[in-house]
N, CA, C and O atoms as a Tinker XYZ file with bonds, in Angstrom:
   520  protein
     1  N     20.905000   58.354000   -8.160000    73     2
     2  CA    20.081000   57.019000   -8.342000    64     1     3
     3  C     18.540000   57.270000   -8.041000    63     2     4     5
     4  O     18.064000   58.126000   -7.296000    81     3
     5  N     18.026000   56.528000   -8.633000    73     3     6
     6  CA    16.412000   57.049000   -8.890000    64     5     7
     7  C     15.571000   56.164000   -7.998000    63     6     8     9
     8  O     15.506000   54.986000   -8.350000    81     7
     9  N     14.936000   56.506000   -6.937000    73     7    10
    10  CA    14.142000   55.918000   -5.738000    64     9    11
    11  C     13.020000   54.753000   -6.685000    63    10    12    13
    12  O     12.824000   53.538000   -6.655000    81    11
    13  N     12.344000   56.191000   -7.668000    73    11    14
    14  CA    11.228000   55.604000   -8.894000    64    13    15
    15  C     11.714000   54.135000   -9.310000    63    14    16    17
    16  O     11.182000   53.083000   -8.956000    81    15
    17  N     12.805000   54.279000  -10.111000    73    15    18
    18  CA    13.638000   53.100000  -10.437000    64    17    19
    19  C     13.209000   52.180000   -9.701000    63    18    20    21
    20  O     12.250000   51.517000  -10.095000    81    19
    21  N     13.865000   51.887000   -8.341000    73    19    22
    22  CA    13.841000   50.694000   -7.903000    64    21    23
    23  C     12.362000   50.280000   -7.404000    63    22    24    25
    24  O     11.823000   49.179000   -7.287000    81    23
    25  N     12.056000   51.194000   -7.233000    73    23    26
    26  CA    10.379000   50.900000   -6.581000    64    25    27
    27  C      9.619000   50.394000   -8.071000    63    26    28    29
    28  O      8.714000   49.563000   -7.996000    81    27
    29  N      9.893000   50.749000   -8.945000    73    27    30
    30  CA     9.250000   50.132000  -10.214000    64    29    31
    31  C      9.727000   48.548000  -10.498000    63    30    32    33
    32  O      9.014000   47.764000  -11.124000    81    31
    33  N     11.205000   48.148000   -9.874000    73    31    34
    34  CA    11.496000   47.043000  -10.362000    64    33    35
    35  C     11.119000   45.735000   -9.369000    63    34    36    37
    36  O     10.985000   44.536000   -9.616000    81    35
    37  N     11.001000   46.584000   -8.036000    73    35    38
    38  CA    10.301000   45.682000   -6.768000    64    37    39
    39  C      8.594000   45.167000   -7.026000    63    38    40    41
    40  O      8.036000   44.103000   -6.756000    81    39
    41  N      7.985000   46.687000   -7.792000    73    39    42
    42  CA     7.196000   45.907000   -8.153000    64    41    43
    43  C      6.702000   45.405000   -9.014000    63    42    44    45
    44  O      5.653000   44.775000   -8.884000    81    43
    45  N      7.374000   45.558000  -10.218000    73    43    46
    46  CA     7.584000   44.226000  -11.361000    64    45    47
    47  C      7.805000   42.958000  -10.701000    63    46    48    49
    48  O      7.026000   42.030000  -10.918000    81    47
    49  N      8.885000   42.810000   -9.839000    73    47    50
    50  CA     8.722000   41.293000   -9.261000    64    49    51
    51  C      7.829000   40.974000   -8.390000    63    50    52    53
    52  O      8.072000   39.921000   -7.801000    81    51
    53  N      6.630000   41.649000   -8.020000    73    51    54
    54  CA     5.722000   40.900000   -7.255000    64    53    55
    55  C      4.523000   40.263000   -8.594000    63    54    56    57
    56  O      3.511000   39.561000   -8.601000    81    55
    57  N      5.315000   40.954000   -9.559000    73    55    58
    58  CA     4.200000   40.624000  -10.729000    64    57    59
    59  C      4.406000   39.462000  -11.747000    63    58    60    61
    60  O      3.589000   39.069000  -12.580000    81    59
    61  N      5.838000   38.927000  -11.482000    73    59    62
    62  CA     6.449000   37.804000  -12.236000    64    61    63
    63  C      5.496000   36.642000  -12.093000    63    62    64    65
    64  O      4.780000   36.380000  -11.126000    81    63
    65  N      5.637000   35.917000  -13.372000    73    63    66
    66  CA     4.637000   34.345000  -13.685000    64    65    67
    67  C      6.002000   33.586000  -13.337000    63    66    68    69
    68  O      6.798000   33.487000  -14.270000    81    67
    69  N      6.403000   32.981000  -11.968000    73    67    70
    70  CA     7.030000   31.780000  -11.839000    64    69    71
    71  C      6.807000   30.672000  -11.187000    63    70    72    73
    72  O      7.563000   30.330000  -10.278000    81    71
    73  N      5.627000   29.864000  -11.586000    73    71    74
    74  CA     4.917000   29.014000  -11.072000    64    73    75
    75  C      5.914000   27.348000  -10.775000    63    74    76    77
    76  O      5.554000   26.430000  -10.038000    81    75
    77  N      7.082000   27.403000  -11.543000    73    75    78
    78  CA     7.808000   26.840000  -11.704000    64    77    79
    79  C      8.916000   26.925000  -10.843000    63    78    80    81
    80  O      9.108000   25.956000  -10.109000    81    79
    81  N      9.663000   27.853000  -10.781000    73    79    82
    82  CA    10.897000   27.859000  -10.061000    64    81    83
    83  C     10.656000   28.956000   -8.959000    63    82    84    85
    84  O     11.559000   29.330000   -8.211000    81    83
    85  N      9.251000   29.490000   -8.911000    73    83    86
    86  CA     9.105000   30.513000   -7.625000    64    85    87
    87  C     10.366000   31.357000   -7.618000    63    86    88    89
    88  O     10.972000   31.498000   -6.556000    81    87
    89  N     10.772000   31.887000   -8.656000    73    87    90
    90  CA    12.059000   32.628000   -8.671000    64    89    91
    91  C     11.716000   34.054000   -9.326000    63    90    92    93
    92  O     12.106000   34.400000  -10.442000    81    91
    93  N     10.815000   34.940000   -8.338000    73    91    94
    94  CA    10.380000   36.006000   -9.139000    64    93    95
    95  C     11.237000   37.031000   -9.296000    63    94    96    97
    96  O     11.978000   37.223000   -8.332000    81    95
    97  N     11.368000   37.800000  -10.287000    73    95    98
    98  CA    12.449000   39.184000  -10.815000    64    97    99
    99  C     11.555000   39.838000  -11.512000    63    98   100   101
   100  O     10.641000   39.485000  -12.257000    81    99
   101  N     12.059000   41.090000  -11.069000    73    99   102
   102  CA    11.504000   42.532000  -11.548000    64   101   103
   103  C     12.596000   43.034000  -12.039000    63   102   104   105
   104  O     13.615000   42.408000  -11.751000    81   103
   105  N     12.741000   44.129000  -12.806000    73   103   106
   106  CA    13.184000   45.138000  -13.781000    64   105   107
   107  C     12.711000   46.044000  -13.827000    63   106   108   109
   108  O     11.488000   46.156000  -13.735000    81   107
   109  N     13.749000   47.294000  -14.034000    73   107   110
   110  CA    12.860000   48.482000  -14.710000    64   109   111
   111  C     14.077000   48.960000  -14.972000    63   110   112   113
   112  O     15.115000   48.667000  -14.378000    81   111
   113  N     13.891000   49.987000  -16.213000    73   111   114
   114  CA    15.057000   50.799000  -16.899000    64   113   115
   115  C     14.624000   51.990000  -17.297000    63   114   116   117
   116  O     13.488000   52.173000  -17.733000    81   115
   117  N     15.637000   53.023000  -17.156000    73   115   118
   118  CA    15.104000   54.571000  -17.420000    64   117   119
   119  C     15.811000   54.409000  -18.661000    63   118   120   121
   120  O     16.930000   53.895000  -18.687000    81   119
   121  N     15.059000   54.930000  -19.971000    73   119   122
   122  CA    15.539000   55.247000  -21.245000    64   121   123
   123  C     16.105000   56.719000  -21.488000    63   122   124   125
   124  O     15.756000   57.628000  -20.735000    81   123
   125  N     16.764000   56.887000  -22.282000    73   123   126
   126  CA    17.448000   58.346000  -22.653000    64   125   127
   127  C     16.298000   59.615000  -22.433000    63   126   128   129
   128  O     16.668000   60.778000  -22.272000    81   127
   129  N     15.066000   59.270000  -22.450000    73   127   130
   130  CA    14.129000   60.585000  -22.729000    64   129   131
   131  C     13.265000   60.806000  -21.137000    63   130   132   133
   132  O     12.384000   61.615000  -20.845000    81   131
   133  N     14.018000   59.591000  -20.188000    73   131   134
   134  CA    13.469000   59.875000  -19.071000    64   133   135
   135  C     12.234000   58.681000  -18.385000    63   134   136   137
   136  O     11.827000   58.514000  -17.235000    81   135
   137  N     11.883000   57.949000  -19.788000    73   135   138
   138  CA    10.839000   57.138000  -19.196000    64   137   139
   139  C     10.995000   55.884000  -18.775000    63   138   140   141
   140  O     11.687000   55.152000  -19.483000    81   139
   141  N     10.611000   55.527000  -17.975000    73   139   142
   142  CA    10.641000   54.298000  -17.054000    64   141   143
   143  C      9.720000   53.310000  -17.801000    63   142   144   145
   144  O      8.656000   53.654000  -18.315000    81   143
   145  N     10.366000   51.668000  -17.825000    73   143   146
   146  CA    10.061000   50.782000  -18.451000    64   145   147
   147  C     10.135000   49.650000  -17.467000    63   146   148   149
   148  O     11.280000   49.456000  -17.059000    81   147
   149  N      9.133000   48.782000  -16.937000    73   147   150
   150  CA     9.278000   47.770000  -15.920000    64   149   151
   151  C      8.955000   46.197000  -16.799000    63   150   152   153
   152  O      8.829000   46.173000  -18.023000    81   151
   153  N      8.897000   45.463000  -16.285000    73   151   154
   154  CA     9.120000   43.957000  -16.397000    64   153   155
   155  C      9.468000   43.151000  -15.539000    63   154   156   157
   156  O     10.145000   43.409000  -14.544000    81   155
   157  N      8.792000   41.540000  -16.035000    73   155   158
   158  CA     9.185000   40.544000  -14.815000    64   157   159
   159  C      9.448000   39.342000  -15.965000    63   158   160   161
   160  O      9.173000   39.314000  -17.164000    81   159
   161  N     10.107000   38.352000  -15.072000    73   159   162
   162  CA    10.049000   37.307000  -15.689000    64   161   163
   163  C      8.978000   36.430000  -15.785000    63   162   164   165
   164  O      8.232000   36.371000  -14.807000    81   163
   165  N      8.704000   35.637000  -16.887000    73   163   166
   166  CA     7.632000   35.178000  -17.491000    64   165   167
   167  C      8.113000   33.879000  -17.855000    63   166   168   169
   168  O      8.876000   33.720000  -18.808000    81   167
   169  N      7.541000   32.590000  -16.860000    73   167   170
   170  CA     7.871000   31.212000  -17.215000    64   169   171
   171  C      7.014000   30.555000  -17.655000    63   170   172   173
   172  O      5.837000   30.661000  -17.312000    81   171
   173  N      7.517000   29.630000  -18.629000    73   171   174
   174  CA     6.233000   28.540000  -19.588000    64   173   175
   175  C      6.840000   27.075000  -19.061000    63   174   176   177
   176  O      7.966000   26.845000  -18.621000    81   175
   177  N      5.840000   26.262000  -19.233000    73   175   178
   178  CA     6.104000   24.865000  -18.800000    64   177   179
   179  C      7.196000   24.263000  -19.944000    63   178   180   181
   180  O      7.668000   23.130000  -19.844000    81   179
   181  N      7.426000   24.913000  -20.716000    73   179   182
   182  CA     8.618000   24.579000  -21.714000    64   181   183
   183  C      9.718000   25.278000  -21.597000    63   182   184   185
   184  O     10.026000   26.021000  -22.529000    81   183
   185  N     10.300000   25.219000  -20.783000    73   183   186
   186  CA    11.221000   26.082000  -20.034000    64   185   187
   187  C     11.902000   26.743000  -20.965000    63   186   188   189
   188  O     11.743000   27.957000  -20.845000    81   187
   189  N     12.642000   26.413000  -21.902000    73   187   190
   190  CA    13.088000   27.337000  -22.824000    64   189   191
   191  C     12.187000   28.878000  -23.342000    63   190   192   193
   192  O     12.637000   29.979000  -23.661000    81   191
   193  N     10.720000   28.355000  -23.249000    73   191   194
   194  CA     9.995000   29.423000  -24.007000    64   193   195
   195  C      9.834000   30.778000  -23.092000    63   194   196   197
   196  O      9.372000   31.838000  -23.514000    81   195
   197  N     10.449000   30.464000  -21.349000    73   195   198
   198  CA    10.128000   31.684000  -20.819000    64   197   199
   199  C     11.486000   32.887000  -21.251000    63   198   200   201
   200  O     12.447000   32.812000  -22.017000    81   199
   201  N     11.141000   33.605000  -20.632000    73   199   202
   202  CA    11.668000   34.944000  -20.609000    64   201   203
   203  C     12.093000   35.831000  -19.154000    63   202   204   205
   204  O     11.320000   35.853000  -18.196000    81   203
   205  N     13.340000   36.503000  -19.142000    73   203   206
   206  CA    13.659000   37.358000  -17.951000    64   205   207
   207  C     13.380000   39.047000  -18.153000    63   206   208   209
   208  O     13.251000   39.766000  -19.143000    81   207
   209  N     13.359000   39.284000  -16.644000    73   207   210
   210  CA    12.388000   40.521000  -16.531000    64   209   211
   211  C     13.495000   41.409000  -17.380000    63   210   212   213
   212  O     12.991000   42.052000  -18.302000    81   211
   213  N     14.552000   41.510000  -17.257000    73   211   214
   214  CA    15.375000   42.519000  -18.218000    64   213   215
   215  C     14.631000   42.250000  -19.768000    63   214   216   217
   216  O     14.279000   43.254000  -20.388000    81   215
   217  N     14.419000   41.008000  -20.323000    73   215   218
   218  CA    13.736000   41.022000  -21.377000    64   217   219
   219  C     12.795000   41.903000  -21.916000    63   218   220   221
   220  O     12.789000   42.566000  -22.953000    81   219
   221  N     11.668000   41.717000  -20.611000    73   219   222
   222  CA    10.456000   42.266000  -20.972000    64   221   223
   223  C     10.357000   43.852000  -20.818000    63   222   224   225
   224  O      9.413000   44.571000  -21.150000    81   223
   225  N     11.691000   44.253000  -20.172000    73   223   226
   226  CA    11.496000   45.834000  -19.705000    64   225   227
   227  C     12.208000   46.191000  -21.087000    63   226   228   229
   228  O     11.674000   47.143000  -21.655000    81   227
   229  N     12.979000   45.795000  -21.554000    73   227   230
   230  CA    13.659000   46.069000  -22.803000    64   229   231
   231  C     12.621000   46.393000  -24.219000    63   230   232   233
   232  O     12.564000   47.352000  -24.987000    81   231
   233  N     11.824000   45.033000  -24.128000    73   231   234
   234  CA    10.619000   44.939000  -25.274000    64   233   235
   235  C     10.066000   46.298000  -24.807000    63   234   236   237
   236  O     10.097000   47.187000  -25.658000    81   235
   237  N      9.652000   46.554000  -23.806000    73   235   238
   238  CA     8.664000   47.564000  -23.674000    64   237   239
   239  C      9.285000   49.170000  -24.053000    63   238   240   241
   240  O      8.599000   50.097000  -24.483000    81   239
   241  N     10.981000   49.217000  -23.722000    73   239   242
   242  CA    10.999000   50.405000  -23.855000    64   241   243
   243  C     10.989000   50.657000  -25.405000    63   242   244   245
   244  O     10.501000   51.648000  -25.950000    81   243
   245  N     11.653000   49.524000  -26.073000    73   243   246
   246  CA    11.607000   49.868000  -27.910000    64   245   247
   247  C     10.437000   49.867000  -28.361000    63   246   248   249
   248  O     10.373000   50.287000  -29.517000    81   247
   249  N      9.248000   49.486000  -27.796000    73   247   250
   250  CA     7.787000   49.695000  -28.319000    64   249   251
   251  C      7.418000   51.196000  -27.923000    63   250   252   253
   252  O      6.394000   51.711000  -28.371000    81   251
   253  N      8.246000   51.854000  -27.104000    73   251   254
   254  CA     8.120000   52.986000  -26.940000    64   253   255
   255  C      8.848000   53.668000  -27.916000    63   254   256   257
   256  O      8.748000   54.895000  -27.922000    81   255
   257  N      9.457000   53.203000  -28.621000    73   255   258
   258  CA    10.515000   54.208000  -29.498000    64   257   259
   259  C     12.014000   54.722000  -28.962000    63   258   260   261
   260  O     12.826000   55.421000  -29.568000    81   259
   261  N     12.109000   54.140000  -27.617000    73   259   262
   262  CA    13.408000   54.629000  -27.111000    64   261   263
   263  C     14.374000   53.314000  -27.618000    63   262   264   265
   264  O     14.111000   52.118000  -27.747000    81   263
   265  N     15.812000   54.235000  -27.879000    73   263   266
   266  CA    16.753000   53.054000  -28.361000    64   265   267
   267  C     18.189000   53.056000  -27.078000    63   266   268   269
   268  O     19.271000   52.520000  -27.318000    81   267
   269  N     17.968000   53.540000  -26.188000    73   267   270
   270  CA    19.251000   53.960000  -25.243000    64   269   271
   271  C     18.607000   54.003000  -23.844000    63   270   272   273
   272  O     17.665000   54.699000  -23.466000    81   271
   273  N     19.545000   52.833000  -22.967000    73   271   274
   274  CA    19.329000   52.453000  -21.240000    64   273   275
   275  C     19.952000   53.780000  -20.852000    63   274   276   277
   276  O     20.844000   54.253000  -21.556000    81   275
   277  N     19.633000   54.239000  -20.047000    73   275   278
   278  CA    20.392000   55.299000  -19.258000    64   277   279
   279  C     20.666000   54.383000  -17.813000    63   278   280   281
   280  O     21.798000   54.356000  -17.330000    81   279
   281  N     19.744000   53.783000  -17.299000    73   279   282
   282  CA    19.911000   52.982000  -15.600000    64   281   283
   283  C     18.870000   51.749000  -15.547000    63   282   284   285
   284  O     17.913000   51.563000  -16.298000    81   283
   285  N     19.272000   51.016000  -14.550000    73   283   286
   286  CA    18.460000   49.730000  -14.812000    64   285   287
   287  C     18.694000   49.244000  -13.043000    63   286   288   289
   288  O     19.751000   49.270000  -12.413000    81   287
   289  N     17.304000   48.812000  -12.553000    73   287   290
   290  CA    17.269000   48.275000  -11.216000    64   289   291
   291  C     16.985000   46.817000  -11.716000    63   290   292   293
   292  O     16.809000   46.505000  -12.894000    81   291
   293  N     16.970000   46.078000  -10.769000    73   291   294
   294  CA    16.934000   44.687000  -11.008000    64   293   295
   295  C     16.745000   44.047000   -9.376000    63   294   296   297
   296  O     17.583000   43.999000   -8.476000    81   295
   297  N     15.372000   43.606000   -9.387000    73   295   298
   298  CA    15.148000   43.051000   -8.112000    64   297   299
   299  C     14.732000   41.549000   -7.935000    63   298   300   301
   300  O     14.156000   40.961000   -8.850000    81   299
   301  N     15.046000   40.907000   -6.685000    73   299   302
   302  CA    15.057000   39.524000   -6.636000    64   301   303
   303  C     14.915000   39.360000   -5.460000    63   302   304   305
   304  O     15.582000   40.098000   -4.734000    81   303
   305  N     14.104000   38.454000   -4.883000    73   303   306
   306  CA    13.940000   37.715000   -3.626000    64   305   307
   307  C     15.464000   36.874000   -3.097000    63   306   308   309
   308  O     16.373000   36.517000   -3.847000    81   307
   309  N     15.405000   36.720000   -1.743000    73   307   310
   310  CA    16.900000   35.786000   -1.197000    64   309   311
   311  C     17.781000   36.547000   -0.770000    63   310   312   313
   312  O     17.794000   37.777000   -0.826000    81   311
   313  N     18.511000   35.881000   -0.350000    73   311   314
   314  CA    19.902000   36.492000    0.743000    64   313   315
   315  C     21.186000   36.997000   -0.697000    63   314   316   317
   316  O     22.095000   37.817000   -0.564000    81   315
   317  N     20.864000   36.239000   -1.911000    73   315   318
   318  CA    22.102000   36.149000   -2.550000    64   317   319
   319  C     22.144000   37.546000   -3.603000    63   318   320   321
   320  O     21.015000   37.952000   -3.326000    81   319
   321  N     22.425000   38.091000   -4.149000    73   319   322
   322  CA    22.463000   39.292000   -4.981000    64   321   323
   323  C     21.852000   38.614000   -6.475000    63   322   324   325
   324  O     22.412000   37.699000   -7.078000    81   323
   325  N     20.676000   39.237000   -6.874000    73   323   326
   326  CA    19.998000   38.719000   -8.274000    64   325   327
   327  C     20.667000   39.827000   -9.304000    63   326   328   329
   328  O     20.104000   40.917000   -9.410000    81   327
   329  N     21.520000   39.632000   -9.843000    73   327   330
   330  CA    22.008000   40.079000  -11.142000    64   329   331
   331  C     21.452000   39.339000  -12.357000    63   330   332   333
   332  O     20.956000   38.217000  -12.457000    81   331
   333  N     21.738000   40.541000  -13.471000    73   331   334
   334  CA    21.199000   40.079000  -14.834000    64   333   335
   335  C     22.006000   38.789000  -15.274000    63   334   336   337
   336  O     23.136000   38.535000  -14.856000    81   335
   337  N     21.445000   38.167000  -15.979000    73   335   338
   338  CA    22.088000   36.831000  -16.494000    64   337   339
   339  C     22.847000   37.145000  -17.175000    63   338   340   341
   340  O     23.099000   38.345000  -17.281000    81   339
   341  N     23.572000   36.122000  -17.971000    73   339   342
   342  CA    24.776000   36.251000  -18.918000    64   341   343
   343  C     23.770000   36.821000  -20.096000    63   342   344   345
   344  O     23.975000   37.990000  -20.423000    81   343
   345  N     22.736000   36.138000  -20.748000    73   343   346
   346  CA    21.712000   36.695000  -21.657000    64   345   347
   347  C     21.169000   38.260000  -21.472000    63   346   348   349
   348  O     20.840000   38.987000  -22.409000    81   347
   349  N     21.154000   38.491000  -20.571000    73   347   350
   350  CA    20.481000   39.793000  -20.403000    64   349   351
   351  C     21.508000   40.780000  -20.221000    63   350   352   353
   352  O     21.305000   41.951000  -20.542000    81   351
   353  N     22.528000   40.417000  -19.761000    73   351   354
   354  CA    24.162000   41.036000  -19.809000    64   353   355
   355  C     24.128000   41.936000  -21.032000    63   354   356   357
   356  O     24.002000   43.160000  -21.084000    81   355
   357  N     24.285000   40.945000  -22.106000    73   355   358
   358  CA    24.129000   41.168000  -23.529000    64   357   359
   359  C     23.331000   41.991000  -24.317000    63   358   360   361
   360  O     23.656000   42.582000  -25.347000    81   359
   361  N     22.000000   41.978000  -23.607000    73   359   362
   362  CA    20.545000   42.658000  -24.240000    64   361   363
   363  C     21.028000   44.137000  -23.246000    63   362   364   365
   364  O     20.479000   45.123000  -23.737000    81   363
   365  N     21.410000   44.300000  -22.701000    73   363   366
   366  CA    21.265000   45.468000  -21.819000    64   365   367
   367  C     22.610000   46.231000  -22.663000    63   366   368   369
   368  O     22.579000   47.446000  -22.854000    81   367
   369  N     23.723000   45.426000  -23.115000    73   367   370
   370  CA    24.916000   46.081000  -23.738000    64   369   371
   371  C     24.370000   46.428000  -25.300000    63   370   372   373
   372  O     24.937000   47.317000  -25.936000    81   371
   373  N     23.419000   45.798000  -25.790000    73   371   374
   374  CA    22.876000   46.649000  -26.871000    64   373   375
   375  C     22.603000   47.889000  -26.967000    63   374   376   377
   376  O     22.947000   48.661000  -27.861000    81   375
   377  N     21.753000   48.169000  -25.712000    73   375   378
   378  CA    21.331000   49.396000  -25.966000    64   377   379
   379  C     22.156000   50.699000  -25.017000    63   378   380   381
   380  O     21.764000   51.866000  -24.997000    81   379
   381  N     23.266000   50.214000  -24.330000    73   379   382
   382  CA    23.717000   51.023000  -23.374000    64   381   383
   383  C     25.303000   50.661000  -23.187000    63   382   384   385
   384  O     25.568000   49.525000  -23.580000    81   383
   385  N     26.584000   51.519000  -22.581000    73   383   386
   386  CA    27.693000   50.958000  -22.724000    64   385   387
   387  C     28.230000   50.729000  -21.438000    63   386   388   389
   388  O     27.571000   50.775000  -20.399000    81   387
   389  N     29.329000   50.504000  -21.515000    73   387   390
   390  CA    30.038000   49.918000  -20.046000    64   389   391
   391  C     29.918000   50.411000  -18.834000    63   390   392   393
   392  O     30.082000   49.798000  -17.779000    81   391
   393  N     29.542000   51.870000  -19.023000    73   391   394
   394  CA    29.173000   52.668000  -17.792000    64   393   395
   395  C     27.719000   52.658000  -17.434000    63   394   396   397
   396  O     27.192000   53.568000  -16.795000    81   395
   397  N     27.060000   51.539000  -17.891000    73   395   398
   398  CA    25.730000   51.790000  -17.583000    64   397   399
   399  C     25.345000   51.181000  -16.293000    63   398   400   401
   400  O     25.466000   49.964000  -16.152000    81   399
   401  N     24.844000   52.004000  -15.240000    73   399   402
   402  CA    24.560000   52.005000  -13.758000    64   401   403
   403  C     23.357000   51.171000  -13.625000    63   402   404   405
   404  O     22.245000   51.396000  -14.102000    81   403
   405  N     23.916000   49.715000  -12.579000    73   403   406
   406  CA    22.678000   48.657000  -12.553000    64   405   407
   407  C     22.601000   48.535000  -11.429000    63   406   408   409
   408  O     23.597000   48.268000  -10.755000    81   407
   409  N     21.349000   48.701000  -10.883000    73   407   410
   410  CA    21.195000   48.995000   -9.175000    64   409   411
   411  C     20.588000   47.560000   -8.808000    63   410   412   413
   412  O     19.523000   47.326000   -9.381000    81   411
   413  N     21.106000   46.477000   -7.893000    73   411   414
   414  CA    20.786000   45.206000   -7.626000    64   413   415
   415  C     20.144000   45.563000   -6.290000    63   414   416   417
   416  O     20.560000   46.392000   -5.480000    81   415
   417  N     18.820000   44.625000   -6.181000    73   415   418
   418  CA    18.043000   45.417000   -5.188000    64   417   419
   419  C     17.178000   43.623000   -4.964000    63   418   420   421
   420  O     16.975000   42.698000   -5.750000    81   419
   421  N     16.835000   43.866000   -3.292000    73   419   422
   422  CA    15.891000   42.927000   -2.772000    64   421   423
   423  C     14.358000   43.616000   -2.476000    63   422   424   425
   424  O     14.062000   44.773000   -2.777000    81   423
   425  N     13.675000   42.872000   -1.975000    73   423   426
   426  CA    12.288000   43.331000   -1.622000    64   425   427
   427  C     12.433000   44.634000   -0.846000    63   426   428   429
   428  O     11.595000   45.532000   -0.925000    81   427
   429  N     13.685000   44.712000    0.014000    73   427   430
   430  CA    13.919000   46.001000    0.964000    64   429   431
   431  C     14.332000   47.282000    0.417000    63   430   432   433
   432  O     14.400000   48.317000    1.080000    81   431
   433  N     14.611000   47.170000   -0.840000    73   431   434
   434  CA    15.530000   48.092000   -1.795000    64   433   435
   435  C     16.664000   48.376000   -2.068000    63   434   436   437
   436  O     16.652000   47.388000   -2.803000    81   435
   437  N     17.719000   48.795000   -2.206000    73   435   438
   438  CA    18.920000   48.907000   -2.715000    64   437   439
   439  C     20.028000   48.187000   -2.039000    63   438   440   441
   440  O     20.492000   48.454000   -0.930000    81   439
   441  N     20.433000   47.142000   -2.929000    73   439   442
   442  CA    21.913000   46.291000   -1.884000    64   441   443
   443  C     23.043000   46.561000   -2.594000    63   442   444   445
   444  O     24.172000   46.552000   -2.103000    81   443
   445  N     22.751000   46.829000   -3.870000    73   443   446
   446  CA    24.498000   47.232000   -4.228000    64   445   447
   447  C     24.338000   47.585000   -5.465000    63   446   448   449
   448  O     23.360000   47.071000   -6.007000    81   447
   449  N     25.389000   48.759000   -6.524000    73   447   450
   450  CA    25.281000   49.426000   -7.542000    64   449   451
   451  C     26.827000   48.790000   -8.075000    63   450   452   453
   452  O     27.869000   48.567000   -7.459000    81   451
   453  N     26.447000   48.624000   -9.466000    73   451   454
   454  CA    27.925000   48.040000  -10.192000    64   453   455
   455  C     27.438000   48.689000  -11.533000    63   454   456   457
   456  O     26.363000   49.230000  -11.791000    81   455
   457  N     28.630000   48.460000  -12.370000    73   455   458
   458  CA    28.264000   49.000000  -13.924000    64   457   459
   459  C     28.273000   47.699000  -14.613000    63   458   460   461
   460  O     28.775000   46.722000  -14.056000    81   459
   461  N     27.606000   47.594000  -16.116000    73   459   462
   462  CA    27.858000   46.891000  -16.844000    64   461   463
   463  C     29.039000   46.595000  -17.247000    63   462   464   465
   464  O     29.164000   45.766000  -18.148000    81   463
   465  N     29.973000   47.107000  -16.761000    73   463   466
   466  CA    31.153000   47.026000  -17.656000    64   465   467
   467  C     31.663000   46.114000  -16.450000    63   466   468   469
   468  O     32.353000   45.139000  -16.746000    81   467
   469  N     31.433000   46.310000  -15.401000    73   467   470
   470  CA    32.068000   45.090000  -14.142000    64   469   471
   471  C     31.493000   43.961000  -14.090000    63   470   472   473
   472  O     32.040000   43.035000  -13.493000    81   471
   473  N     30.042000   43.774000  -14.818000    73   471   474
   474  CA    29.322000   42.540000  -14.753000    64   473   475
   475  C     29.724000   41.903000  -16.046000    63   474   476   477
   476  O     29.644000   40.675000  -16.061000    81   475
   477  N     30.195000   42.578000  -17.276000    73   475   478
   478  CA    30.234000   41.959000  -18.402000    64   477   479
   479  C     31.698000   42.695000  -19.005000    63   478   480   481
   480  O     31.691000   43.687000  -19.734000    81   479
   481  N     32.809000   42.056000  -18.583000    73   479   482
   482  CA    33.768000   42.840000  -19.017000    64   481   483
   483  C     34.259000   42.722000  -20.559000    63   482   484   485
   484  O     33.759000   41.819000  -21.230000    81   483
   485  N     34.985000   43.382000  -21.015000    73   483   486
   486  CA    35.532000   43.251000  -22.576000    64   485   487
   487  C     34.365000   42.827000  -23.312000    63   486   488   489
   488  O     34.386000   41.811000  -24.007000    81   487
   489  N     33.141000   43.714000  -23.162000    73   487   490
   490  CA    32.100000   43.376000  -23.967000    64   489   491
   491  C     32.152000   43.578000  -25.462000    63   490   492   493
   492  O     32.997000   44.277000  -26.022000    81   491
   493  N     31.142000   42.885000  -26.094000    73   491   494
   494  CA    31.020000   42.948000  -27.518000    64   493   495
   495  C     29.461000   43.864000  -27.859000    63   494   496   497
   496  O     28.341000   43.515000  -27.486000    81   495
   497  N     29.762000   44.936000  -28.560000    73   495   498
   498  CA    28.667000   46.014000  -28.749000    64   497   499
   499  C     28.435000   46.197000  -30.068000    63   498   500   501
   500  O     29.086000   45.524000  -30.868000    81   499
   501  N     27.638000   46.972000  -30.449000    73   499   502
   502  CA    27.042000   47.335000  -31.524000    64   501   503
   503  C     27.949000   47.786000  -32.433000    63   502   504   505
   504  O     27.838000   47.599000  -33.645000    81   503
   505  N     29.182000   48.595000  -31.708000    73   503   506
   506  CA    30.154000   49.274000  -32.206000    64   505   507
   507  C     31.063000   48.637000  -32.924000    63   506   508   509
   508  O     31.615000   49.086000  -33.928000    81   507
   509  N     31.303000   47.175000  -32.235000    73   507   510
   510  CA    32.299000   45.916000  -32.945000    64   509   511
   511  C     31.779000   45.838000  -34.258000    63   510   512   513
   512  O     32.681000   45.424000  -34.985000    81   511
   513  N     30.591000   46.075000  -34.992000    73   511   514
   514  CA    30.364000   45.758000  -36.188000    64   513   515
   515  C     30.333000   46.831000  -37.141000    63   514   516   517
   516  O     29.628000   46.750000  -38.147000    81   515
   517  N     31.201000   48.045000  -36.841000    73   515   518
   518  CA    31.019000   48.911000  -37.646000    64   517   519
   519  C     32.307000   48.921000  -38.463000    63   518   520
   520  O     32.442000   49.717000  -39.392000    81   519
């Protein structure tokens, strides 16, 4: 587990643009080359036009030329565990397998670690199209 990854997710959470829901989420991922890529959720007055923290982090990774996620941290406020939504689980699956480690965090740090396979069992990935 990478403390730097968790710290990056928490820092990204604090930069979220969430004026409507007031539900800030941050995500950070480690690419295959070891680079860290962070993102936050960005809301829009036209609700469907917003996007999730994981989406922002994945876009930063792809822009850096990476195509593989090695590890993820997601951070959110509140008592409940803030896990990737269904759409983001599928987005993560595009760049990783069922064994991808996802650290679920709060402002205080790590709360729980799970795998993508636990969050998205029997997933559909790029290999299903070959």
